[in-house]
HTML snippet that shows the backbone in 3Dmol.js (N, CA, C, O; Angstrom):
<script src="https://3Dmol.org/build/3Dmol-min.js"></script>
<div id="view" style="width:600px;height:400px;position:relative"></div>
<script>
const pdb = `
ATOM      1  N   UNK A   1       3.005  -8.240  54.363  1.00  0.00           N
ATOM      2  CA  UNK A   1       3.466  -8.150  53.203  1.00  0.00           C
ATOM      3  C   UNK A   1       3.713  -9.201  52.893  1.00  0.00           C
ATOM      4  O   UNK A   1       4.895  -9.454  53.127  1.00  0.00           O
ATOM      5  N   UNK A   2       2.984 -10.296  52.299  1.00  0.00           N
ATOM      6  CA  UNK A   2       3.305 -11.891  51.562  1.00  0.00           C
ATOM      7  C   UNK A   2       4.483 -11.550  50.375  1.00  0.00           C
ATOM      8  O   UNK A   2       4.605 -10.659  49.534  1.00  0.00           O
ATOM      9  N   UNK A   3       5.178 -12.590  50.715  1.00  0.00           N
ATOM     10  CA  UNK A   3       6.330 -12.569  49.375  1.00  0.00           C
ATOM     11  C   UNK A   3       5.787 -12.885  48.259  1.00  0.00           C
ATOM     12  O   UNK A   3       4.579 -13.068  48.411  1.00  0.00           O
ATOM     13  N   UNK A   4       6.038 -12.990  47.502  1.00  0.00           N
ATOM     14  CA  UNK A   4       5.664 -13.478  45.897  1.00  0.00           C
ATOM     15  C   UNK A   4       6.223 -14.560  45.600  1.00  0.00           C
ATOM     16  O   UNK A   4       7.438 -14.727  45.712  1.00  0.00           O
ATOM     17  N   UNK A   5       5.063 -15.814  45.000  1.00  0.00           N
ATOM     18  CA  UNK A   5       5.349 -16.827  45.181  1.00  0.00           C
ATOM     19  C   UNK A   5       6.117 -17.016  43.292  1.00  0.00           C
ATOM     20  O   UNK A   5       5.527 -16.537  42.324  1.00  0.00           O
ATOM     21  N   UNK A   6       7.466 -17.789  43.168  1.00  0.00           N
ATOM     22  CA  UNK A   6       7.453 -18.423  41.763  1.00  0.00           C
ATOM     23  C   UNK A   6       6.478 -19.104  40.967  1.00  0.00           C
ATOM     24  O   UNK A   6       6.423 -19.115  39.738  1.00  0.00           O
ATOM     25  N   UNK A   7       5.663 -19.706  41.829  1.00  0.00           N
ATOM     26  CA  UNK A   7       4.713 -20.314  40.651  1.00  0.00           C
ATOM     27  C   UNK A   7       3.454 -19.278  40.775  1.00  0.00           C
ATOM     28  O   UNK A   7       2.491 -19.601  41.470  1.00  0.00           O
ATOM     29  N   UNK A   8       3.473 -18.450  40.320  1.00  0.00           N
ATOM     30  CA  UNK A   8       2.232 -17.736  40.341  1.00  0.00           C
ATOM     31  C   UNK A   8       0.674 -18.363  39.763  1.00  0.00           C
ATOM     32  O   UNK A   8       0.527 -18.395  38.541  1.00  0.00           O
ATOM     33  N   UNK A   9      -0.226 -18.750  40.464  1.00  0.00           N
ATOM     34  CA  UNK A   9      -1.226 -18.744  39.540  1.00  0.00           C
ATOM     35  C   UNK A   9      -1.964 -18.385  38.742  1.00  0.00           C
ATOM     36  O   UNK A   9      -2.725 -19.045  38.035  1.00  0.00           O
ATOM     37  N   UNK A  10      -1.732 -16.932  38.815  1.00  0.00           N
ATOM     38  CA  UNK A  10      -1.822 -16.231  37.313  1.00  0.00           C
ATOM     39  C   UNK A  10      -0.379 -15.128  36.648  1.00  0.00           C
ATOM     40  O   UNK A  10       0.165 -14.070  36.963  1.00  0.00           O
ATOM     41  N   UNK A  11      -0.291 -15.873  35.893  1.00  0.00           N
ATOM     42  CA  UNK A  11       1.054 -15.163  35.251  1.00  0.00           C
ATOM     43  C   UNK A  11       0.534 -14.166  34.331  1.00  0.00           C
ATOM     44  O   UNK A  11      -0.478 -14.301  33.643  1.00  0.00           O
ATOM     45  N   UNK A  12       1.258 -13.214  34.370  1.00  0.00           N
ATOM     46  CA  UNK A  12       0.821 -11.835  33.608  1.00  0.00           C
ATOM     47  C   UNK A  12       0.734 -12.509  32.200  1.00  0.00           C
ATOM     48  O   UNK A  12       1.202 -13.647  32.178  1.00  0.00           O
ATOM     49  N   UNK A  13       0.243 -12.051  31.051  1.00  0.00           N
ATOM     50  CA  UNK A  13       0.032 -12.535  29.920  1.00  0.00           C
ATOM     51  C   UNK A  13       1.063 -11.774  28.803  1.00  0.00           C
ATOM     52  O   UNK A  13       0.664 -10.668  28.441  1.00  0.00           O
ATOM     53  N   UNK A  14       2.023 -12.126  28.363  1.00  0.00           N
ATOM     54  CA  UNK A  14       3.015 -11.713  27.391  1.00  0.00           C
ATOM     55  C   UNK A  14       2.389 -11.112  26.165  1.00  0.00           C
ATOM     56  O   UNK A  14       1.662 -11.673  25.345  1.00  0.00           O
ATOM     57  N   UNK A  15       2.849  -9.745  26.194  1.00  0.00           N
ATOM     58  CA  UNK A  15       2.462  -8.706  25.052  1.00  0.00           C
ATOM     59  C   UNK A  15       3.000  -9.226  23.895  1.00  0.00           C
ATOM     60  O   UNK A  15       4.029  -9.900  23.943  1.00  0.00           O
ATOM     61  N   UNK A  16       2.304  -8.944  22.635  1.00  0.00           N
ATOM     62  CA  UNK A  16       3.292  -9.360  21.539  1.00  0.00           C
ATOM     63  C   UNK A  16       4.175  -8.068  21.360  1.00  0.00           C
ATOM     64  O   UNK A  16       4.243  -7.053  22.054  1.00  0.00           O
ATOM     65  N   UNK A  17       4.818  -8.427  20.226  1.00  0.00           N
ATOM     66  CA  UNK A  17       5.603  -7.242  19.898  1.00  0.00           C
ATOM     67  C   UNK A  17       4.732  -6.024  18.873  1.00  0.00           C
ATOM     68  O   UNK A  17       3.993  -6.301  17.928  1.00  0.00           O
ATOM     69  N   UNK A  18       5.067  -4.661  19.374  1.00  0.00           N
ATOM     70  CA  UNK A  18       4.325  -3.776  18.540  1.00  0.00           C
ATOM     71  C   UNK A  18       3.978  -4.093  16.952  1.00  0.00           C
ATOM     72  O   UNK A  18       2.836  -4.244  16.516  1.00  0.00           O
ATOM     73  N   UNK A  19       5.185  -4.163  16.187  1.00  0.00           N
ATOM     74  CA  UNK A  19       5.507  -4.480  15.123  1.00  0.00           C
ATOM     75  C   UNK A  19       6.131  -5.711  14.412  1.00  0.00           C
ATOM     76  O   UNK A  19       7.268  -6.109  14.666  1.00  0.00           O
ATOM     77  N   UNK A  20       5.343  -6.258  13.548  1.00  0.00           N
ATOM     78  CA  UNK A  20       5.593  -7.533  13.401  1.00  0.00           C
ATOM     79  C   UNK A  20       6.419  -7.464  11.825  1.00  0.00           C
ATOM     80  O   UNK A  20       5.871  -6.743  10.992  1.00  0.00           O
ATOM     81  N   UNK A  21       7.416  -8.023  11.496  1.00  0.00           N
ATOM     82  CA  UNK A  21       8.462  -7.736  10.142  1.00  0.00           C
ATOM     83  C   UNK A  21       7.224  -8.409   9.009  1.00  0.00           C
ATOM     84  O   UNK A  21       6.337  -9.165   9.404  1.00  0.00           O
ATOM     85  N   UNK A  22       7.359  -8.008   7.689  1.00  0.00           N
ATOM     86  CA  UNK A  22       6.253  -8.248   6.930  1.00  0.00           C
ATOM     87  C   UNK A  22       7.194  -9.410   6.221  1.00  0.00           C
ATOM     88  O   UNK A  22       8.414  -9.277   6.122  1.00  0.00           O
ATOM     89  N   UNK A  23       6.760 -10.103   5.935  1.00  0.00           N
ATOM     90  CA  UNK A  23       7.221 -11.666   5.145  1.00  0.00           C
ATOM     91  C   UNK A  23       6.141 -11.598   4.105  1.00  0.00           C
ATOM     92  O   UNK A  23       4.951 -11.315   4.241  1.00  0.00           O
ATOM     93  N   UNK A  24       6.873 -11.943   2.966  1.00  0.00           N
ATOM     94  CA  UNK A  24       6.119 -12.151   1.371  1.00  0.00           C
ATOM     95  C   UNK A  24       5.343 -13.596   1.467  1.00  0.00           C
ATOM     96  O   UNK A  24       5.809 -14.467   2.202  1.00  0.00           O
ATOM     97  N   UNK A  25       4.481 -13.765   0.920  1.00  0.00           N
ATOM     98  CA  UNK A  25       3.577 -14.785   1.182  1.00  0.00           C
ATOM     99  C   UNK A  25       3.793 -15.516   0.157  1.00  0.00           C
ATOM    100  O   UNK A  25       4.488 -14.927  -0.671  1.00  0.00           O
ATOM    101  N   UNK A  26       3.475 -16.617  -0.159  1.00  0.00           N
ATOM    102  CA  UNK A  26       4.012 -17.748  -1.261  1.00  0.00           C
ATOM    103  C   UNK A  26       3.234 -17.365  -2.281  1.00  0.00           C
ATOM    104  O   UNK A  26       2.100 -16.963  -2.019  1.00  0.00           O
ATOM    105  N   UNK A  27       3.521 -17.397  -3.134  1.00  0.00           N
ATOM    106  CA  UNK A  27       2.407 -17.359  -4.714  1.00  0.00           C
ATOM    107  C   UNK A  27       1.660 -18.664  -5.114  1.00  0.00           C
ATOM    108  O   UNK A  27       0.643 -18.668  -5.806  1.00  0.00           O
ATOM    109  N   UNK A  28       2.295 -19.821  -4.587  1.00  0.00           N
ATOM    110  CA  UNK A  28       1.046 -20.989  -5.074  1.00  0.00           C
ATOM    111  C   UNK A  28       0.583 -21.561  -3.896  1.00  0.00           C
ATOM    112  O   UNK A  28       0.448 -22.780  -3.780  1.00  0.00           O
ATOM    113  N   UNK A  29       0.236 -20.462  -2.677  1.00  0.00           N
ATOM    114  CA  UNK A  29      -0.391 -20.410  -2.061  1.00  0.00           C
ATOM    115  C   UNK A  29      -2.147 -20.985  -2.362  1.00  0.00           C
ATOM    116  O   UNK A  29      -2.946 -20.555  -3.194  1.00  0.00           O
ATOM    117  N   UNK A  30      -2.315 -22.043  -1.385  1.00  0.00           N
ATOM    118  CA  UNK A  30      -3.641 -22.036  -2.459  1.00  0.00           C
ATOM    119  C   UNK A  30      -4.833 -21.282  -1.559  1.00  0.00           C
ATOM    120  O   UNK A  30      -4.763 -21.123  -0.340  1.00  0.00           O
ATOM    121  N   UNK A  31      -6.011 -20.824  -2.460  1.00  0.00           N
ATOM    122  CA  UNK A  31      -7.197 -19.970  -2.168  1.00  0.00           C
ATOM    123  C   UNK A  31      -6.490 -18.558  -1.635  1.00  0.00           C
ATOM    124  O   UNK A  31      -6.726 -17.903  -0.620  1.00  0.00           O
ATOM    125  N   UNK A  32      -5.623 -18.363  -2.609  1.00  0.00           N
ATOM    126  CA  UNK A  32      -4.871 -16.996  -2.116  1.00  0.00           C
ATOM    127  C   UNK A  32      -5.424 -15.631  -2.400  1.00  0.00           C
ATOM    128  O   UNK A  32      -5.357 -15.349  -3.596  1.00  0.00           O
ATOM    129  N   UNK A  33      -5.928 -14.748  -1.670  1.00  0.00           N
ATOM    130  CA  UNK A  33      -6.679 -13.876  -1.544  1.00  0.00           C
ATOM    131  C   UNK A  33      -5.840 -12.662  -1.642  1.00  0.00           C
ATOM    132  O   UNK A  33      -4.666 -12.825  -1.307  1.00  0.00           O
ATOM    133  N   UNK A  34      -6.224 -11.363  -2.069  1.00  0.00           N
ATOM    134  CA  UNK A  34      -5.564 -10.184  -1.921  1.00  0.00           C
ATOM    135  C   UNK A  34      -5.872  -9.384  -0.375  1.00  0.00           C
ATOM    136  O   UNK A  34      -6.933  -9.008   0.125  1.00  0.00           O
ATOM    137  N   UNK A  35      -4.855  -9.335  -0.020  1.00  0.00           N
ATOM    138  CA  UNK A  35      -5.366  -8.624   1.797  1.00  0.00           C
ATOM    139  C   UNK A  35      -5.378  -7.452   1.044  1.00  0.00           C
ATOM    140  O   UNK A  35      -5.165  -7.104  -0.117  1.00  0.00           O
ATOM    141  N   UNK A  36      -5.881  -6.691   2.712  1.00  0.00           N
ATOM    142  CA  UNK A  36      -6.675  -5.058   2.214  1.00  0.00           C
ATOM    143  C   UNK A  36      -5.784  -4.248   1.761  1.00  0.00           C
ATOM    144  O   UNK A  36      -6.078  -3.238   1.122  1.00  0.00           O
ATOM    145  N   UNK A  37      -4.378  -4.666   2.095  1.00  0.00           N
ATOM    146  CA  UNK A  37      -3.294  -4.104   2.150  1.00  0.00           C
ATOM    147  C   UNK A  37      -2.963  -3.588   0.690  1.00  0.00           C
ATOM    148  O   UNK A  37      -2.651  -2.467   0.288  1.00  0.00           O
ATOM    149  N   UNK A  38      -3.133  -4.749   0.063  1.00  0.00           N
ATOM    150  CA  UNK A  38      -2.518  -4.780  -1.357  1.00  0.00           C
ATOM    151  C   UNK A  38      -3.388  -4.532  -1.857  1.00  0.00           C
ATOM    152  O   UNK A  38      -2.975  -3.958  -2.864  1.00  0.00           O
ATOM    153  N   UNK A  39      -5.173  -4.556  -1.922  1.00  0.00           N
ATOM    154  CA  UNK A  39      -6.340  -3.689  -2.599  1.00  0.00           C
ATOM    155  C   UNK A  39      -6.136  -2.233  -2.305  1.00  0.00           C
ATOM    156  O   UNK A  39      -6.463  -1.424  -3.173  1.00  0.00           O
ATOM    157  N   UNK A  40      -5.612  -1.803  -1.134  1.00  0.00           N
ATOM    158  CA  UNK A  40      -5.273  -0.399  -0.758  1.00  0.00           C
ATOM    159  C   UNK A  40      -4.494   0.165  -1.982  1.00  0.00           C
ATOM    160  O   UNK A  40      -4.916   1.075  -2.696  1.00  0.00           O
ATOM    161  N   UNK A  41      -3.138  -0.574  -2.164  1.00  0.00           N
ATOM    162  CA  UNK A  41      -1.991  -0.416  -2.776  1.00  0.00           C
ATOM    163  C   UNK A  41      -2.777   0.008  -4.048  1.00  0.00           C
ATOM    164  O   UNK A  41      -3.051   1.155  -4.402  1.00  0.00           O
ATOM    165  N   UNK A  42      -3.118  -1.313  -4.732  1.00  0.00           N
ATOM    166  CA  UNK A  42      -3.165  -0.759  -6.043  1.00  0.00           C
ATOM    167  C   UNK A  42      -4.190  -0.172  -6.179  1.00  0.00           C
ATOM    168  O   UNK A  42      -4.312  -0.094  -7.401  1.00  0.00           O
ATOM    169  N   UNK A  43      -5.304   0.460  -5.577  1.00  0.00           N
ATOM    170  CA  UNK A  43      -5.965   1.635  -5.437  1.00  0.00           C
ATOM    171  C   UNK A  43      -5.460   2.892  -5.662  1.00  0.00           C
ATOM    172  O   UNK A  43      -5.989   3.741  -6.379  1.00  0.00           O
ATOM    173  N   UNK A  44      -4.481   3.007  -5.075  1.00  0.00           N
ATOM    174  CA  UNK A  44      -3.785   4.489  -5.065  1.00  0.00           C
ATOM    175  C   UNK A  44      -2.878   4.434  -6.413  1.00  0.00           C
ATOM    176  O   UNK A  44      -2.559   5.498  -6.944  1.00  0.00           O
ATOM    177  N   UNK A  45      -2.467   3.206  -6.960  1.00  0.00           N
ATOM    178  CA  UNK A  45      -2.279   3.888  -8.576  1.00  0.00           C
ATOM    179  C   UNK A  45      -3.217   3.643  -9.192  1.00  0.00           C
ATOM    180  O   UNK A  45      -2.919   4.141 -10.278  1.00  0.00           O
ATOM    181  N   UNK A  46      -4.418   3.118  -9.332  1.00  0.00           N
ATOM    182  CA  UNK A  46      -5.164   3.361 -10.067  1.00  0.00           C
ATOM    183  C   UNK A  46      -5.859   5.152 -10.367  1.00  0.00           C
ATOM    184  O   UNK A  46      -6.225   5.698 -11.408  1.00  0.00           O
ATOM    185  N   UNK A  47      -5.800   5.670  -8.859  1.00  0.00           N
ATOM    186  CA  UNK A  47      -6.279   6.762  -8.747  1.00  0.00           C
ATOM    187  C   UNK A  47      -5.532   7.610  -9.268  1.00  0.00           C
ATOM    188  O   UNK A  47      -6.035   8.462 -10.001  1.00  0.00           O
ATOM    189  N   UNK A  48      -3.830   7.589  -8.968  1.00  0.00           N
ATOM    190  CA  UNK A  48      -3.149   8.029  -9.907  1.00  0.00           C
ATOM    191  C   UNK A  48      -2.816   8.598 -11.094  1.00  0.00           C
ATOM    192  O   UNK A  48      -2.377   9.670 -11.510  1.00  0.00           O
ATOM    193  N   UNK A  49      -3.293   7.149 -11.661  1.00  0.00           N
ATOM    194  CA  UNK A  49      -3.145   7.232 -13.031  1.00  0.00           C
ATOM    195  C   UNK A  49      -4.601   8.353 -13.906  1.00  0.00           C
ATOM    196  O   UNK A  49      -4.620   9.009 -14.948  1.00  0.00           O
ATOM    197  N   UNK A  50      -5.773   8.046 -12.668  1.00  0.00           N
ATOM    198  CA  UNK A  50      -6.604   8.626 -13.266  1.00  0.00           C
ATOM    199  C   UNK A  50      -6.404   9.998 -13.045  1.00  0.00           C
ATOM    200  O   UNK A  50      -6.888  10.680 -13.948  1.00  0.00           O
ATOM    201  N   UNK A  51      -5.816  10.679 -12.087  1.00  0.00           N
ATOM    202  CA  UNK A  51      -5.802  11.928 -11.968  1.00  0.00           C
ATOM    203  C   UNK A  51      -5.036  12.533 -13.124  1.00  0.00           C
ATOM    204  O   UNK A  51      -5.431  13.505 -13.768  1.00  0.00           O
ATOM    205  N   UNK A  52      -3.787  11.804 -13.357  1.00  0.00           N
ATOM    206  CA  UNK A  52      -2.783  11.742 -14.574  1.00  0.00           C
ATOM    207  C   UNK A  52      -3.427  11.581 -15.970  1.00  0.00           C
ATOM    208  O   UNK A  52      -2.861  11.958 -16.996  1.00  0.00           O
ATOM    209  N   UNK A  53      -4.561  11.039 -15.947  1.00  0.00           N
ATOM    210  CA  UNK A  53      -5.058  10.828 -17.283  1.00  0.00           C
ATOM    211  C   UNK A  53      -6.196  12.324 -17.333  1.00  0.00           C
ATOM    212  O   UNK A  53      -6.477  12.875 -18.397  1.00  0.00           O
ATOM    213  N   UNK A  54      -6.659  12.727 -16.162  1.00  0.00           N
ATOM    214  CA  UNK A  54      -7.608  13.840 -16.402  1.00  0.00           C
ATOM    215  C   UNK A  54      -6.806  15.099 -16.653  1.00  0.00           C
ATOM    216  O   UNK A  54      -7.390  16.022 -17.219  1.00  0.00           O
ATOM    217  N   UNK A  55      -5.842  15.214 -16.386  1.00  0.00           N
ATOM    218  CA  UNK A  55      -4.707  16.266 -16.302  1.00  0.00           C
ATOM    219  C   UNK A  55      -4.671  15.931 -17.752  1.00  0.00           C
ATOM    220  O   UNK A  55      -5.039  16.958 -18.323  1.00  0.00           O
ATOM    221  N   UNK A  56      -4.448  15.138 -18.511  1.00  0.00           N
ATOM    222  CA  UNK A  56      -3.824  14.840 -19.982  1.00  0.00           C
ATOM    223  C   UNK A  56      -5.205  15.477 -20.744  1.00  0.00           C
ATOM    224  O   UNK A  56      -5.220  16.354 -21.607  1.00  0.00           O
ATOM    225  N   UNK A  57      -6.255  14.820 -20.202  1.00  0.00           N
ATOM    226  CA  UNK A  57      -7.312  15.187 -20.858  1.00  0.00           C
ATOM    227  C   UNK A  57      -7.679  16.921 -21.225  1.00  0.00           C
ATOM    228  O   UNK A  57      -7.957  17.452 -22.300  1.00  0.00           O
ATOM    229  N   UNK A  58      -7.533  17.536 -19.744  1.00  0.00           N
ATOM    230  CA  UNK A  58      -7.590  18.960 -19.944  1.00  0.00           C
ATOM    231  C   UNK A  58      -6.646  19.663 -20.865  1.00  0.00           C
ATOM    232  O   UNK A  58      -7.074  20.573 -21.576  1.00  0.00           O
ATOM    233  N   UNK A  59      -5.484  19.330 -20.899  1.00  0.00           N
ATOM    234  CA  UNK A  59      -4.830  19.765 -21.627  1.00  0.00           C
ATOM    235  C   UNK A  59      -4.823  19.665 -22.993  1.00  0.00           C
ATOM    236  O   UNK A  59      -4.498  20.595 -23.731  1.00  0.00           O
ATOM    237  N   UNK A  60      -5.185  18.524 -23.382  1.00  0.00           N
ATOM    238  CA  UNK A  60      -5.967  18.372 -24.799  1.00  0.00           C
ATOM    239  C   UNK A  60      -6.737  19.174 -25.275  1.00  0.00           C
ATOM    240  O   UNK A  60      -6.548  19.774 -26.333  1.00  0.00           O
ATOM    241  N   UNK A  61      -7.987  19.316 -24.336  1.00  0.00           N
ATOM    242  CA  UNK A  61      -8.721  19.804 -24.676  1.00  0.00           C
ATOM    243  C   UNK A  61      -8.526  21.600 -24.802  1.00  0.00           C
ATOM    244  O   UNK A  61      -9.184  22.422 -25.439  1.00  0.00           O
ATOM    245  N   UNK A  62      -7.726  21.708 -24.198  1.00  0.00           N
ATOM    246  CA  UNK A  62      -7.017  23.352 -24.122  1.00  0.00           C
ATOM    247  C   UNK A  62      -6.145  23.640 -25.460  1.00  0.00           C
ATOM    248  O   UNK A  62      -5.908  24.804 -25.784  1.00  0.00           O
ATOM    249  N   UNK A  63      -5.755  22.727 -26.097  1.00  0.00           N
ATOM    250  CA  UNK A  63      -5.088  22.639 -27.243  1.00  0.00           C
ATOM    251  C   UNK A  63      -3.649  22.649 -26.970  1.00  0.00           C
ATOM    252  O   UNK A  63      -3.004  23.336 -27.762  1.00  0.00           O
ATOM    253  N   UNK A  64      -2.719  21.828 -25.686  1.00  0.00           N
ATOM    254  CA  UNK A  64      -1.582  21.931 -25.601  1.00  0.00           C
ATOM    255  C   UNK A  64      -1.367  20.715 -25.762  1.00  0.00           C
ATOM    256  O   UNK A  64      -1.403  20.024 -24.744  1.00  0.00           O
ATOM    257  N   UNK A  65      -1.147  20.216 -26.750  1.00  0.00           N
ATOM    258  CA  UNK A  65      -0.669  18.622 -26.942  1.00  0.00           C
ATOM    259  C   UNK A  65       0.709  18.596 -26.424  1.00  0.00           C
ATOM    260  O   UNK A  65       0.745  18.221 -25.252  1.00  0.00           O
ATOM    261  N   UNK A  66       1.802  18.868 -26.915  1.00  0.00           N
ATOM    262  CA  UNK A  66       2.918  18.924 -26.286  1.00  0.00           C
ATOM    263  C   UNK A  66       3.268  19.119 -25.098  1.00  0.00           C
ATOM    264  O   UNK A  66       4.385  18.642 -24.899  1.00  0.00           O
ATOM    265  N   UNK A  67       2.656  19.791 -23.869  1.00  0.00           N
ATOM    266  CA  UNK A  67       2.998  19.939 -22.683  1.00  0.00           C
ATOM    267  C   UNK A  67       1.617  18.774 -22.133  1.00  0.00           C
ATOM    268  O   UNK A  67       1.550  18.194 -21.049  1.00  0.00           O
ATOM    269  N   UNK A  68       1.051  18.737 -22.798  1.00  0.00           N
ATOM    270  CA  UNK A  68      -0.160  17.317 -22.024  1.00  0.00           C
ATOM    271  C   UNK A  68       0.514  16.145 -21.730  1.00  0.00           C
ATOM    272  O   UNK A  68       0.621  15.462 -20.712  1.00  0.00           O
ATOM    273  N   UNK A  69       1.068  16.050 -23.190  1.00  0.00           N
ATOM    274  CA  UNK A  69       1.405  14.133 -23.500  1.00  0.00           C
ATOM    275  C   UNK A  69       2.934  14.230 -22.709  1.00  0.00           C
ATOM    276  O   UNK A  69       3.417  13.136 -22.416  1.00  0.00           O
ATOM    277  N   UNK A  70       3.677  15.365 -22.367  1.00  0.00           N
ATOM    278  CA  UNK A  70       5.103  15.367 -21.975  1.00  0.00           C
ATOM    279  C   UNK A  70       4.623  15.148 -20.210  1.00  0.00           C
ATOM    280  O   UNK A  70       5.154  14.269 -19.532  1.00  0.00           O
ATOM    281  N   UNK A  71       3.585  16.066 -19.658  1.00  0.00           N
ATOM    282  CA  UNK A  71       3.488  15.824 -18.562  1.00  0.00           C
ATOM    283  C   UNK A  71       2.696  14.434 -18.221  1.00  0.00           C
ATOM    284  O   UNK A  71       3.052  13.807 -17.223  1.00  0.00           O
ATOM    285  N   UNK A  72       1.914  14.073 -18.815  1.00  0.00           N
ATOM    286  CA  UNK A  72       1.173  12.739 -18.484  1.00  0.00           C
ATOM    287  C   UNK A  72       2.631  11.491 -18.708  1.00  0.00           C
ATOM    288  O   UNK A  72       2.823  10.597 -17.883  1.00  0.00           O
ATOM    289  N   UNK A  73       3.527  11.686 -19.974  1.00  0.00           N
ATOM    290  CA  UNK A  73       4.237  10.793 -19.863  1.00  0.00           C
ATOM    291  C   UNK A  73       4.978  10.484 -18.425  1.00  0.00           C
ATOM    292  O   UNK A  73       4.933   9.462 -17.739  1.00  0.00           O
ATOM    293  N   UNK A  74       5.868  12.068 -18.150  1.00  0.00           N
ATOM    294  CA  UNK A  74       6.550  11.973 -16.994  1.00  0.00           C
ATOM    295  C   UNK A  74       5.852  11.670 -15.333  1.00  0.00           C
ATOM    296  O   UNK A  74       6.530  11.406 -14.340  1.00  0.00           O
ATOM    297  N   UNK A  75       4.760  11.758 -15.365  1.00  0.00           N
ATOM    298  CA  UNK A  75       3.526  11.728 -14.542  1.00  0.00           C
ATOM    299  C   UNK A  75       3.451   9.996 -14.482  1.00  0.00           C
ATOM    300  O   UNK A  75       3.587   9.502 -13.362  1.00  0.00           O
ATOM    301  N   UNK A  76       3.227   9.007 -15.722  1.00  0.00           N
ATOM    302  CA  UNK A  76       2.767   7.840 -15.566  1.00  0.00           C
ATOM    303  C   UNK A  76       4.106   6.952 -15.738  1.00  0.00           C
ATOM    304  O   UNK A  76       4.020   5.780 -15.374  1.00  0.00           O
ATOM    305  N   UNK A  77       5.255   7.378 -16.226  1.00  0.00           N
ATOM    306  CA  UNK A  77       6.218   6.982 -15.717  1.00  0.00           C
ATOM    307  C   UNK A  77       6.655   6.891 -14.331  1.00  0.00           C
ATOM    308  O   UNK A  77       6.934   5.744 -13.982  1.00  0.00           O
ATOM    309  N   UNK A  78       6.792   7.840 -13.411  1.00  0.00           N
ATOM    310  CA  UNK A  78       7.113   7.712 -12.161  1.00  0.00           C
ATOM    311  C   UNK A  78       5.998   7.155 -11.119  1.00  0.00           C
ATOM    312  O   UNK A  78       6.252   7.112  -9.915  1.00  0.00           O
ATOM    313  N   UNK A  79       4.744   6.729 -11.647  1.00  0.00           N
ATOM    314  CA  UNK A  79       4.243   6.266 -11.178  1.00  0.00           C
ATOM    315  C   UNK A  79       4.092   4.942 -11.388  1.00  0.00           C
ATOM    316  O   UNK A  79       3.666   4.227 -10.482  1.00  0.00           O
ATOM    317  N   UNK A  80       4.416   4.448 -12.593  1.00  0.00           N
ATOM    318  CA  UNK A  80       4.729   3.157 -13.141  1.00  0.00           C
ATOM    319  C   UNK A  80       6.260   2.508 -12.335  1.00  0.00           C
ATOM    320  O   UNK A  80       6.281   1.504 -11.624  1.00  0.00           O
ATOM    321  N   UNK A  81       7.260   3.235 -12.618  1.00  0.00           N
ATOM    322  CA  UNK A  81       8.112   2.939 -11.583  1.00  0.00           C
ATOM    323  C   UNK A  81       8.006   2.748 -10.170  1.00  0.00           C
ATOM    324  O   UNK A  81       8.744   1.909  -9.652  1.00  0.00           O
ATOM    325  N   UNK A  82       7.225   3.376  -9.488  1.00  0.00           N
ATOM    326  CA  UNK A  82       7.203   2.958  -7.947  1.00  0.00           C
ATOM    327  C   UNK A  82       6.594   2.006  -7.534  1.00  0.00           C
ATOM    328  O   UNK A  82       6.615   1.733  -6.334  1.00  0.00           O
TER     329      UNK A  82
END
`;
const viewer = $3Dmol.createViewer("view");
viewer.addModel(pdb, "pdb");
viewer.setStyle({}, {cartoon: {color: "spectrum"}});
viewer.zoomTo();
viewer.render();
</script>
């Protein structure tokens, strides 16, 4: 069996770490566009507010004004706070 040489002509590539630390991007970065993750994050908020609005509409149509407004207010505040 041949001994391995320190000067290997075909070194093994070093794998990058599986998880990279997220760092904020500069706001004044030229030609800055939203990343798919940022767009997905915004879409989640849009869907959540839409669902809360739909429930508000159903409550108002059923004549439950107080319950509907209270539920929508709580849901909207929780979404907005996040």
